[in-house]
N, C-alpha and C positions, 0 to 999 in steps of 0.2 A: 504493500500499499504505500510507503514511505518515498518508494523507488517511482509509482505512478504518478503521484502526486510531483516531485519534483520532475520527473519529464513534463507535466502537463503544465507548470508553472514554466519552463523553460521553453523561450524563445529557439526555433529549430535552427542550426549550425551556429548556436550560442557556444562560447569557451567551455572548456570541462567545470562540474558543478558536484560538488560531496555534497555526500546525503548522511544520514545516519539515523537510524531507527534505535531509539535510548532499552524500547522494550524488550528488544532481541539481542544490543551491543553490535548490530551488526553495523557497517559502515563501506562508504566506497566513494568514487569518484563516476557519474555519467561522462564519459568522455565523446557521445557523438548522437545527435539527435536528428533526423531526417526524418523527413514526410512519409507515412507508412504506405509503401510500394501495394502494397495486396490488400490493404484495408483502407477505403478511401475516406472512410465515416469520418476524418478528423484524425484517424490516429497516427502515432507516428512510432517509428520504429528507433531504438538507442540502444547502445553498447557501454557498460557499466563494469567497476570491476567490484568485486566485493569481497572485505575481507570479516570473516567471523571466525569464531572457535574450532572450526574447520581448518581453517588456512584462507589463500585468498585466491580466488577464481574468478572469472571472464563470464560477463553474463548478458548475452544479446535474446533482448527481448522488441514487444509492443509494448505500448501504453495505449488505452481506447477511451474517449469519454463515456463515463455512464452515470446517469441519474444524479447530473453534477457534481460529480468527483473523474477520477481517472482509475480507469483498471488494467494489471496485467493481463495481456492477451495472448496465446498460442507463446512463451517463453519459456527457455530452457537454459541450464545452466551448461558453461563449458569449461 
């Protein structure tokens, strides 16, 4: 949820943005925000790093507007 909301507030093509989720202790940096290629309904593709107790990973995903907020859609950890 924190990642989706950060992507939703970002400007497409913006500089990297830091995010943190105090409830899970995870944090990272959203490196890219692009218009969604397969989801034309205002969705955005993004790439972020994620640091958690399990280590650091890269996360490619899609955030879409839904019911006044942003939700992750079709995302996967890489």
